[in-house]
mmJSON file of the N, C-alpha and C atoms, coordinates in Angstrom:
{"data_MODEL":{"atom_site":{
"group_PDB":["ATOM","ATOM","ATOM","ATOM","ATOM","ATOM","ATOM","ATOM","ATOM","ATOM","ATOM","ATOM","ATOM","ATOM","ATOM","ATOM","ATOM","ATOM","ATOM","ATOM","ATOM","ATOM","ATOM","ATOM","ATOM","ATOM","ATOM","ATOM","ATOM","ATOM","ATOM","ATOM","ATOM","ATOM","ATOM","ATOM","ATOM","ATOM","ATOM","ATOM","ATOM","ATOM","ATOM","ATOM","ATOM","ATOM","ATOM","ATOM","ATOM","ATOM","ATOM","ATOM","ATOM","ATOM","ATOM","ATOM","ATOM","ATOM","ATOM","ATOM","ATOM","ATOM","ATOM","ATOM","ATOM","ATOM","ATOM","ATOM","ATOM","ATOM","ATOM","ATOM","ATOM","ATOM","ATOM","ATOM","ATOM","ATOM","ATOM","ATOM","ATOM","ATOM","ATOM","ATOM","ATOM","ATOM","ATOM","ATOM","ATOM","ATOM","ATOM","ATOM","ATOM","ATOM","ATOM","ATOM","ATOM","ATOM","ATOM","ATOM","ATOM","ATOM","ATOM","ATOM","ATOM","ATOM","ATOM","ATOM","ATOM","ATOM","ATOM","ATOM","ATOM","ATOM","ATOM","ATOM","ATOM","ATOM","ATOM","ATOM","ATOM","ATOM","ATOM","ATOM","ATOM","ATOM","ATOM","ATOM","ATOM","ATOM","ATOM","ATOM","ATOM","ATOM","ATOM","ATOM","ATOM","ATOM","ATOM","ATOM","ATOM","ATOM","ATOM","ATOM","ATOM","ATOM","ATOM","ATOM","ATOM","ATOM","ATOM","ATOM","ATOM","ATOM","ATOM","ATOM","ATOM","ATOM","ATOM","ATOM","ATOM","ATOM","ATOM","ATOM","ATOM","ATOM","ATOM","ATOM","ATOM","ATOM","ATOM","ATOM","ATOM","ATOM","ATOM","ATOM","ATOM","ATOM","ATOM","ATOM"],
"id":[1,2,3,4,5,6,7,8,9,10,11,12,13,14,15,16,17,18,19,20,21,22,23,24,25,26,27,28,29,30,31,32,33,34,35,36,37,38,39,40,41,42,43,44,45,46,47,48,49,50,51,52,53,54,55,56,57,58,59,60,61,62,63,64,65,66,67,68,69,70,71,72,73,74,75,76,77,78,79,80,81,82,83,84,85,86,87,88,89,90,91,92,93,94,95,96,97,98,99,100,101,102,103,104,105,106,107,108,109,110,111,112,113,114,115,116,117,118,119,120,121,122,123,124,125,126,127,128,129,130,131,132,133,134,135,136,137,138,139,140,141,142,143,144,145,146,147,148,149,150,151,152,153,154,155,156,157,158,159,160,161,162,163,164,165,166,167,168,169,170,171,172,173,174,175,176,177,178,179,180],
"type_symbol":["N","C","C","N","C","C","N","C","C","N","C","C","N","C","C","N","C","C","N","C","C","N","C","C","N","C","C","N","C","C","N","C","C","N","C","C","N","C","C","N","C","C","N","C","C","N","C","C","N","C","C","N","C","C","N","C","C","N","C","C","N","C","C","N","C","C","N","C","C","N","C","C","N","C","C","N","C","C","N","C","C","N","C","C","N","C","C","N","C","C","N","C","C","N","C","C","N","C","C","N","C","C","N","C","C","N","C","C","N","C","C","N","C","C","N","C","C","N","C","C","N","C","C","N","C","C","N","C","C","N","C","C","N","C","C","N","C","C","N","C","C","N","C","C","N","C","C","N","C","C","N","C","C","N","C","C","N","C","C","N","C","C","N","C","C","N","C","C","N","C","C","N","C","C","N","C","C","N","C","C"],
"label_atom_id":["N","CA","C","N","CA","C","N","CA","C","N","CA","C","N","CA","C","N","CA","C","N","CA","C","N","CA","C","N","CA","C","N","CA","C","N","CA","C","N","CA","C","N","CA","C","N","CA","C","N","CA","C","N","CA","C","N","CA","C","N","CA","C","N","CA","C","N","CA","C","N","CA","C","N","CA","C","N","CA","C","N","CA","C","N","CA","C","N","CA","C","N","CA","C","N","CA","C","N","CA","C","N","CA","C","N","CA","C","N","CA","C","N","CA","C","N","CA","C","N","CA","C","N","CA","C","N","CA","C","N","CA","C","N","CA","C","N","CA","C","N","CA","C","N","CA","C","N","CA","C","N","CA","C","N","CA","C","N","CA","C","N","CA","C","N","CA","C","N","CA","C","N","CA","C","N","CA","C","N","CA","C","N","CA","C","N","CA","C","N","CA","C","N","CA","C","N","CA","C","N","CA","C","N","CA","C","N","CA","C"],
"label_alt_id":[null,null,null,null,null,null,null,null,null,null,null,null,null,null,null,null,null,null,null,null,null,null,null,null,null,null,null,null,null,null,null,null,null,null,null,null,null,null,null,null,null,null,null,null,null,null,null,null,null,null,null,null,null,null,null,null,null,null,null,null,null,null,null,null,null,null,null,null,null,null,null,null,null,null,null,null,null,null,null,null,null,null,null,null,null,null,null,null,null,null,null,null,null,null,null,null,null,null,null,null,null,null,null,null,null,null,null,null,null,null,null,null,null,null,null,null,null,null,null,null,null,null,null,null,null,null,null,null,null,null,null,null,null,null,null,null,null,null,null,null,null,null,null,null,null,null,null,null,null,null,null,null,null,null,null,null,null,null,null,null,null,null,null,null,null,null,null,null,null,null,null,null,null,null,null,null,null,null,null,null],
"label_comp_id":["MET","MET","MET","ASP","ASP","ASP","VAL","VAL","VAL","LYS","LYS","LYS","LEU","LEU","LEU","ASP","ASP","ASP","ALA","ALA","ALA","PRO","PRO","PRO","ARG","ARG","ARG","ARG","ARG","ARG","ARG","ARG","ARG","MET","MET","MET","TYR","TYR","TYR","GLN","GLN","GLN","GLU","GLU","GLU","GLY","GLY","GLY","THR","THR","THR","MET","MET","MET","LEU","LEU","LEU","SER","SER","SER","TRP","TRP","TRP","GLN","GLN","GLN","ASN","ASN","ASN","LEU","LEU","LEU","SER","SER","SER","ILE","ILE","ILE","TYR","TYR","TYR","ALA","ALA","ALA","MET","MET","MET","ASP","ASP","ASP","GLN","GLN","GLN","ASN","ASN","ASN","ARG","ARG","ARG","ARG","ARG","ARG","THR","THR","THR","ILE","ILE","ILE","SER","SER","SER","LYS","LYS","LYS","GLN","GLN","GLN","LEU","LEU","LEU","ILE","ILE","ILE","ASN","ASN","ASN","ASN","ASN","ASN","VAL","VAL","VAL","ARG","ARG","ARG","GLY","GLY","GLY","VAL","VAL","VAL","VAL","VAL","VAL","GLN","GLN","GLN","PRO","PRO","PRO","GLY","GLY","GLY","GLU","GLU","GLU","LEU","LEU","LEU","THR","THR","THR","ALA","ALA","ALA","ILE","ILE","ILE","LEU","LEU","LEU","GLY","GLY","GLY","GLY","GLY","GLY","ARG","ARG","ARG"],
"label_asym_id":["A","A","A","A","A","A","A","A","A","A","A","A","A","A","A","A","A","A","A","A","A","A","A","A","A","A","A","A","A","A","A","A","A","A","A","A","A","A","A","A","A","A","A","A","A","A","A","A","A","A","A","A","A","A","A","A","A","A","A","A","A","A","A","A","A","A","A","A","A","A","A","A","A","A","A","A","A","A","A","A","A","A","A","A","A","A","A","A","A","A","A","A","A","A","A","A","A","A","A","A","A","A","A","A","A","A","A","A","A","A","A","A","A","A","A","A","A","A","A","A","A","A","A","A","A","A","A","A","A","A","A","A","A","A","A","A","A","A","A","A","A","A","A","A","A","A","A","A","A","A","A","A","A","A","A","A","A","A","A","A","A","A","A","A","A","A","A","A","A","A","A","A","A","A","A","A","A","A","A","A"],
"label_entity_id":["1","1","1","1","1","1","1","1","1","1","1","1","1","1","1","1","1","1","1","1","1","1","1","1","1","1","1","1","1","1","1","1","1","1","1","1","1","1","1","1","1","1","1","1","1","1","1","1","1","1","1","1","1","1","1","1","1","1","1","1","1","1","1","1","1","1","1","1","1","1","1","1","1","1","1","1","1","1","1","1","1","1","1","1","1","1","1","1","1","1","1","1","1","1","1","1","1","1","1","1","1","1","1","1","1","1","1","1","1","1","1","1","1","1","1","1","1","1","1","1","1","1","1","1","1","1","1","1","1","1","1","1","1","1","1","1","1","1","1","1","1","1","1","1","1","1","1","1","1","1","1","1","1","1","1","1","1","1","1","1","1","1","1","1","1","1","1","1","1","1","1","1","1","1","1","1","1","1","1","1"],
"label_seq_id":[1,1,1,2,2,2,3,3,3,4,4,4,5,5,5,6,6,6,7,7,7,8,8,8,9,9,9,10,10,10,11,11,11,12,12,12,13,13,13,14,14,14,15,15,15,16,16,16,17,17,17,18,18,18,19,19,19,20,20,20,21,21,21,22,22,22,23,23,23,24,24,24,25,25,25,26,26,26,27,27,27,28,28,28,29,29,29,30,30,30,31,31,31,32,32,32,33,33,33,34,34,34,35,35,35,36,36,36,37,37,37,38,38,38,39,39,39,40,40,40,41,41,41,42,42,42,43,43,43,44,44,44,45,45,45,46,46,46,47,47,47,48,48,48,49,49,49,50,50,50,51,51,51,52,52,52,53,53,53,54,54,54,55,55,55,56,56,56,57,57,57,58,58,58,59,59,59,60,60,60],
"pdbx_PDB_ins_code":[null,null,null,null,null,null,null,null,null,null,null,null,null,null,null,null,null,null,null,null,null,null,null,null,null,null,null,null,null,null,null,null,null,null,null,null,null,null,null,null,null,null,null,null,null,null,null,null,null,null,null,null,null,null,null,null,null,null,null,null,null,null,null,null,null,null,null,null,null,null,null,null,null,null,null,null,null,null,null,null,null,null,null,null,null,null,null,null,null,null,null,null,null,null,null,null,null,null,null,null,null,null,null,null,null,null,null,null,null,null,null,null,null,null,null,null,null,null,null,null,null,null,null,null,null,null,null,null,null,null,null,null,null,null,null,null,null,null,null,null,null,null,null,null,null,null,null,null,null,null,null,null,null,null,null,null,null,null,null,null,null,null,null,null,null,null,null,null,null,null,null,null,null,null,null,null,null,null,null,null],
"Cartn_x":[234.914,234.172,234.376,234.774,235.0,233.802,233.319,232.253,232.583,232.514,232.776,231.539,231.4,230.254,230.702,229.989,230.356,229.82,228.618,228.068,228.722,228.843,229.439,228.589,229.174,228.39,228.007,228.016,227.564,225.972,225.426,224.04,223.542,222.51,221.807,220.793,220.66,219.701,218.265,217.29,215.933,215.003,213.999,213.001,212.069,211.48,210.534,210.541,209.92,209.791,210.707,211.431,212.257,211.413,211.471,210.787,211.705,211.581,212.511,211.752,212.239,211.575,212.637,212.224,213.085,212.207,212.805,212.203,210.907,210.922,209.765,209.762,208.589,208.344,207.026,206.836,205.698,205.309,204.057,203.594,202.446,202.41,201.322,200.192,199.009,197.883,197.183,196.856,195.937,194.543,193.983,192.65,191.494,191.614,190.56,190.603,191.735,191.845,192.167,192.519,192.855,193.937,194.938,196.197,197.36,198.467,199.831,200.208,200.472,200.951,202.421,203.013,204.454,204.98,206.161,206.826,207.611,207.353,207.936,209.184,209.094,210.247,210.431,211.664,211.975,212.895,212.428,213.224,214.146,213.71,214.517,214.429,215.422,215.36,215.829,215.467,215.792,215.324,215.772,215.394,215.29,214.47,214.202,214.407,215.264,215.441,214.624,214.375,213.548,214.2,213.321,213.846,214.182,214.131,214.434,213.233,213.341,212.22,212.684,211.869,212.249,211.07,211.295,210.33,210.683,209.778,209.992,209.372,210.272,209.891,210.166,209.326,209.535,209.36,210.096,209.944,208.557,208.285,207.079,207.238],
"Cartn_y":[-16.311,-15.365,-13.97,-13.085,-11.674,-10.865,-10.063,-9.198,-7.757,-6.949,-5.473,-4.681,-3.625,-2.766,-1.39,-0.734,0.567,1.594,1.282,2.211,2.174,3.305,3.319,2.632,1.999,1.229,2.003,3.321,4.147,4.173,4.374,4.465,5.913,6.115,7.518,7.628,8.734,8.969,8.989,8.3,8.319,8.518,9.386,9.58,8.461,8.15,7.07,6.551,5.355,4.764,3.597,3.45,2.265,1.289,0.095,-0.926,-1.887,-2.1,-3.054,-4.071,-5.26,-6.194,-7.011,-7.526,-8.415,-9.447,-10.604,-11.696,-12.087,-12.147,-12.528,-14.018,-14.565,-16.005,-16.151,-17.08,-17.351,-18.841,-19.07,-20.427,-20.692,-21.968,-22.5,-23.059,-22.824,-23.238,-24.439,-25.475,-26.53,-25.965,-25.87,-25.21,-26.08,-27.356,-28.201,-28.094,-28.159,-28.117,-26.718,-25.823,-24.473,-24.527,-25.263,-25.327,-25.072,-24.822,-24.557,-25.965,-26.003,-27.291,-27.377,-26.223,-26.077,-24.712,-24.543,-23.259,-23.047,-22.032,-21.732,-20.878,-19.867,-18.902,-18.79,-18.806,-18.675,-17.608,-16.565,-15.604,-14.904,-14.34,-13.645,-12.052,-11.398,-9.939,-9.4,-8.207,-7.612,-6.132,-5.524,-4.108,-3.958,-3.046,-2.693,-1.13,-0.741,0.739,1.21,2.5,3.102,2.637,2.246,1.881,0.419,-0.382,-1.805,-2.559,-3.804,-4.783,-5.968,-6.499,-7.625,-8.615,-9.84,-10.841,-11.78,-12.128,-13.001,-14.371,-15.305,-16.671,-17.657,-18.757,-19.838,-21.157,-22.158,-23.507,-24.174,-25.073,-25.837,-27.175],
"Cartn_z":[13.257,12.541,13.066,12.244,12.616,12.16,13.111,12.666,12.986,12.011,12.183,12.048,13.031,12.912,12.551,11.637,11.296,12.275,12.792,13.692,15.082,15.679,17.12,18.049,19.046,20.086,21.29,21.147,22.303,22.202,23.418,23.559,23.46,22.653,22.492,23.574,24.073,25.065,24.428,25.021,24.58,25.811,25.464,26.507,26.486,27.603,27.77,29.125,29.352,30.551,30.647,31.802,32.197,32.945,32.722,33.387,34.017,35.389,36.022,36.885,37.121,37.982,38.727,39.803,40.7,41.345,41.709,42.402,41.623,40.325,39.467,39.325,39.646,39.488,38.758,37.828,37.125,37.147,37.434,37.606,36.603,36.215,35.395,36.255,35.943,36.784,36.09,36.984,36.489,36.473,35.305,35.097,35.835,35.885,36.428,37.952,38.58,40.099,40.574,39.684,40.127,41.176,40.93,41.676,40.779,41.383,40.673,40.223,38.874,38.362,38.035,37.746,37.484,37.554,37.99,38.139,36.75,36.006,34.81,34.849,35.74,35.891,37.381,37.858,39.24,39.552,40.311,40.931,40.028,38.875,37.959,38.17,37.708,37.623,36.323,36.032,34.752,34.67,33.553,33.291,31.776,31.396,29.967,29.889,29.088,28.873,27.788,27.68,26.611,25.219,24.271,22.926,22.929,23.869,23.875,23.865,23.314,23.234,24.074,24.999,25.885,25.886,25.92,26.101,27.295,28.193,29.272,28.885,28.678,28.184,29.246,29.343,30.258,29.537,30.127,29.525,29.869,29.086,29.364,30.086],
"occupancy":[1.0,1.0,1.0,1.0,1.0,1.0,1.0,1.0,1.0,1.0,1.0,1.0,1.0,1.0,1.0,1.0,1.0,1.0,1.0,1.0,1.0,1.0,1.0,1.0,1.0,1.0,1.0,1.0,1.0,1.0,1.0,1.0,1.0,1.0,1.0,1.0,1.0,1.0,1.0,1.0,1.0,1.0,1.0,1.0,1.0,1.0,1.0,1.0,1.0,1.0,1.0,1.0,1.0,1.0,1.0,1.0,1.0,1.0,1.0,1.0,1.0,1.0,1.0,1.0,1.0,1.0,1.0,1.0,1.0,1.0,1.0,1.0,1.0,1.0,1.0,1.0,1.0,1.0,1.0,1.0,1.0,1.0,1.0,1.0,1.0,1.0,1.0,1.0,1.0,1.0,1.0,1.0,1.0,1.0,1.0,1.0,1.0,1.0,1.0,1.0,1.0,1.0,1.0,1.0,1.0,1.0,1.0,1.0,1.0,1.0,1.0,1.0,1.0,1.0,1.0,1.0,1.0,1.0,1.0,1.0,1.0,1.0,1.0,1.0,1.0,1.0,1.0,1.0,1.0,1.0,1.0,1.0,1.0,1.0,1.0,1.0,1.0,1.0,1.0,1.0,1.0,1.0,1.0,1.0,1.0,1.0,1.0,1.0,1.0,1.0,1.0,1.0,1.0,1.0,1.0,1.0,1.0,1.0,1.0,1.0,1.0,1.0,1.0,1.0,1.0,1.0,1.0,1.0,1.0,1.0,1.0,1.0,1.0,1.0,1.0,1.0,1.0,1.0,1.0,1.0],
"B_iso_or_equiv":[0.0,0.0,0.0,0.0,0.0,0.0,0.0,0.0,0.0,0.0,0.0,0.0,0.0,0.0,0.0,0.0,0.0,0.0,0.0,0.0,0.0,0.0,0.0,0.0,0.0,0.0,0.0,0.0,0.0,0.0,0.0,0.0,0.0,0.0,0.0,0.0,0.0,0.0,0.0,0.0,0.0,0.0,0.0,0.0,0.0,0.0,0.0,0.0,0.0,0.0,0.0,0.0,0.0,0.0,0.0,0.0,0.0,0.0,0.0,0.0,0.0,0.0,0.0,0.0,0.0,0.0,0.0,0.0,0.0,0.0,0.0,0.0,0.0,0.0,0.0,0.0,0.0,0.0,0.0,0.0,0.0,0.0,0.0,0.0,0.0,0.0,0.0,0.0,0.0,0.0,0.0,0.0,0.0,0.0,0.0,0.0,0.0,0.0,0.0,0.0,0.0,0.0,0.0,0.0,0.0,0.0,0.0,0.0,0.0,0.0,0.0,0.0,0.0,0.0,0.0,0.0,0.0,0.0,0.0,0.0,0.0,0.0,0.0,0.0,0.0,0.0,0.0,0.0,0.0,0.0,0.0,0.0,0.0,0.0,0.0,0.0,0.0,0.0,0.0,0.0,0.0,0.0,0.0,0.0,0.0,0.0,0.0,0.0,0.0,0.0,0.0,0.0,0.0,0.0,0.0,0.0,0.0,0.0,0.0,0.0,0.0,0.0,0.0,0.0,0.0,0.0,0.0,0.0,0.0,0.0,0.0,0.0,0.0,0.0,0.0,0.0,0.0,0.0,0.0,0.0],
"pdbx_formal_charge":[null,null,null,null,null,null,null,null,null,null,null,null,null,null,null,null,null,null,null,null,null,null,null,null,null,null,null,null,null,null,null,null,null,null,null,null,null,null,null,null,null,null,null,null,null,null,null,null,null,null,null,null,null,null,null,null,null,null,null,null,null,null,null,null,null,null,null,null,null,null,null,null,null,null,null,null,null,null,null,null,null,null,null,null,null,null,null,null,null,null,null,null,null,null,null,null,null,null,null,null,null,null,null,null,null,null,null,null,null,null,null,null,null,null,null,null,null,null,null,null,null,null,null,null,null,null,null,null,null,null,null,null,null,null,null,null,null,null,null,null,null,null,null,null,null,null,null,null,null,null,null,null,null,null,null,null,null,null,null,null,null,null,null,null,null,null,null,null,null,null,null,null,null,null,null,null,null,null,null,null],
"auth_seq_id":[1,1,1,2,2,2,3,3,3,4,4,4,5,5,5,6,6,6,7,7,7,8,8,8,9,9,9,10,10,10,11,11,11,12,12,12,13,13,13,14,14,14,15,15,15,16,16,16,17,17,17,18,18,18,19,19,19,20,20,20,21,21,21,22,22,22,23,23,23,24,24,24,25,25,25,26,26,26,27,27,27,28,28,28,29,29,29,30,30,30,31,31,31,32,32,32,33,33,33,34,34,34,35,35,35,36,36,36,37,37,37,38,38,38,39,39,39,40,40,40,41,41,41,42,42,42,43,43,43,44,44,44,45,45,45,46,46,46,47,47,47,48,48,48,49,49,49,50,50,50,51,51,51,52,52,52,53,53,53,54,54,54,55,55,55,56,56,56,57,57,57,58,58,58,59,59,59,60,60,60],
"auth_comp_id":["MET","MET","MET","ASP","ASP","ASP","VAL","VAL","VAL","LYS","LYS","LYS","LEU","LEU","LEU","ASP","ASP","ASP","ALA","ALA","ALA","PRO","PRO","PRO","ARG","ARG","ARG","ARG","ARG","ARG","ARG","ARG","ARG","MET","MET","MET","TYR","TYR","TYR","GLN","GLN","GLN","GLU","GLU","GLU","GLY","GLY","GLY","THR","THR","THR","MET","MET","MET","LEU","LEU","LEU","SER","SER","SER","TRP","TRP","TRP","GLN","GLN","GLN","ASN","ASN","ASN","LEU","LEU","LEU","SER","SER","SER","ILE","ILE","ILE","TYR","TYR","TYR","ALA","ALA","ALA","MET","MET","MET","ASP","ASP","ASP","GLN","GLN","GLN","ASN","ASN","ASN","ARG","ARG","ARG","ARG","ARG","ARG","THR","THR","THR","ILE","ILE","ILE","SER","SER","SER","LYS","LYS","LYS","GLN","GLN","GLN","LEU","LEU","LEU","ILE","ILE","ILE","ASN","ASN","ASN","ASN","ASN","ASN","VAL","VAL","VAL","ARG","ARG","ARG","GLY","GLY","GLY","VAL","VAL","VAL","VAL","VAL","VAL","GLN","GLN","GLN","PRO","PRO","PRO","GLY","GLY","GLY","GLU","GLU","GLU","LEU","LEU","LEU","THR","THR","THR","ALA","ALA","ALA","ILE","ILE","ILE","LEU","LEU","LEU","GLY","GLY","GLY","GLY","GLY","GLY","ARG","ARG","ARG"],
"auth_asym_id":["A","A","A","A","A","A","A","A","A","A","A","A","A","A","A","A","A","A","A","A","A","A","A","A","A","A","A","A","A","A","A","A","A","A","A","A","A","A","A","A","A","A","A","A","A","A","A","A","A","A","A","A","A","A","A","A","A","A","A","A","A","A","A","A","A","A","A","A","A","A","A","A","A","A","A","A","A","A","A","A","A","A","A","A","A","A","A","A","A","A","A","A","A","A","A","A","A","A","A","A","A","A","A","A","A","A","A","A","A","A","A","A","A","A","A","A","A","A","A","A","A","A","A","A","A","A","A","A","A","A","A","A","A","A","A","A","A","A","A","A","A","A","A","A","A","A","A","A","A","A","A","A","A","A","A","A","A","A","A","A","A","A","A","A","A","A","A","A","A","A","A","A","A","A","A","A","A","A","A","A"],
"auth_atom_id":["N","CA","C","N","CA","C","N","CA","C","N","CA","C","N","CA","C","N","CA","C","N","CA","C","N","CA","C","N","CA","C","N","CA","C","N","CA","C","N","CA","C","N","CA","C","N","CA","C","N","CA","C","N","CA","C","N","CA","C","N","CA","C","N","CA","C","N","CA","C","N","CA","C","N","CA","C","N","CA","C","N","CA","C","N","CA","C","N","CA","C","N","CA","C","N","CA","C","N","CA","C","N","CA","C","N","CA","C","N","CA","C","N","CA","C","N","CA","C","N","CA","C","N","CA","C","N","CA","C","N","CA","C","N","CA","C","N","CA","C","N","CA","C","N","CA","C","N","CA","C","N","CA","C","N","CA","C","N","CA","C","N","CA","C","N","CA","C","N","CA","C","N","CA","C","N","CA","C","N","CA","C","N","CA","C","N","CA","C","N","CA","C","N","CA","C","N","CA","C","N","CA","C","N","CA","C","N","CA","C"],
"pdbx_PDB_model_num":[1,1,1,1,1,1,1,1,1,1,1,1,1,1,1,1,1,1,1,1,1,1,1,1,1,1,1,1,1,1,1,1,1,1,1,1,1,1,1,1,1,1,1,1,1,1,1,1,1,1,1,1,1,1,1,1,1,1,1,1,1,1,1,1,1,1,1,1,1,1,1,1,1,1,1,1,1,1,1,1,1,1,1,1,1,1,1,1,1,1,1,1,1,1,1,1,1,1,1,1,1,1,1,1,1,1,1,1,1,1,1,1,1,1,1,1,1,1,1,1,1,1,1,1,1,1,1,1,1,1,1,1,1,1,1,1,1,1,1,1,1,1,1,1,1,1,1,1,1,1,1,1,1,1,1,1,1,1,1,1,1,1,1,1,1,1,1,1,1,1,1,1,1,1,1,1,1,1,1,1]
}}}
Protein backbone atom coordinates (compact mmCIF):
# COMPACT_ATOMS: atom_id res chain seq x y z
CA MET A 1 0.00 0.00 0.00
CA ASP A 2 1.42 3.37 -1.02
CA VAL A 3 0.35 6.47 0.86
CA LYS A 4 1.13 9.95 -0.42
CA LEU A 5 0.74 13.04 1.70
CA ASP A 6 0.27 16.43 0.09
CA ALA A 7 1.11 18.31 3.28
CA PRO A 8 4.77 18.82 4.19
CA ARG A 9 5.97 16.69 7.09
CA ARG A 10 7.75 19.51 8.90
CA ARG A 11 6.65 20.52 12.35
CA MET A 12 5.27 23.97 12.93
CA TYR A 13 6.22 25.80 16.11
CA GLN A 14 3.39 25.99 18.63
CA GLU A 15 3.35 27.80 21.92
CA GLY A 16 2.29 25.80 24.92
CA THR A 17 3.49 23.47 27.59
CA MET A 18 5.62 20.38 27.03
CA LEU A 19 4.98 17.44 29.36
CA SER A 20 7.54 14.69 29.93
CA TRP A 21 7.79 11.75 32.30
CA GLN A 22 10.23 8.96 33.09
CA ASN A 23 10.23 5.89 35.33
CA LEU A 24 6.41 5.95 35.38
CA SER A 25 4.77 2.88 36.91
CA ILE A 26 1.05 2.43 37.54
CA TYR A 27 -0.51 -0.12 39.86
CA ALA A 28 -4.07 -1.37 40.39
CA MET A 29 -5.21 -1.44 44.00
CA ASP A 30 -7.34 -4.09 45.68
CA GLN A 31 -10.09 -1.94 47.20
CA ASN A 32 -10.98 -4.44 49.93
CA ARG A 33 -7.45 -5.05 51.22
CA ARG A 34 -5.98 -1.69 50.14
CA THR A 35 -2.96 -3.46 48.68
CA ILE A 36 -1.40 -3.52 45.22
CA SER A 37 -3.08 -6.23 43.16
CA LYS A 38 -1.37 -5.79 39.76
CA GLN A 39 1.21 -3.64 38.00
CA LEU A 40 -0.35 -2.13 34.85
CA ILE A 41 2.54 -0.05 33.50
CA ASN A 42 6.21 -0.61 34.33
CA ASN A 43 8.96 2.01 34.09
CA VAL A 44 7.94 3.90 30.93
CA ARG A 45 9.01 7.31 29.69
CA GLY A 46 7.56 9.73 27.19
CA VAL A 47 7.03 13.29 26.08
CA VAL A 48 4.08 15.29 24.72
CA GLN A 49 4.76 18.38 22.63
CA PRO A 50 2.32 21.32 22.36
CA GLY A 51 -0.52 20.45 20.00
CA GLU A 52 -0.25 16.68 20.55
CA LEU A 53 -2.75 14.38 22.23
CA THR A 54 -1.44 11.36 24.15
CA ALA A 55 -3.09 8.68 26.26
CA ILE A 56 -1.34 6.37 28.71
CA LEU A 57 -3.03 2.97 28.63
CA GLY A 58 -2.34 -0.20 30.54
CA GLY A 59 -3.48 -3.79 30.25
CA ARG A 60 -5.90 -5.37 32.61
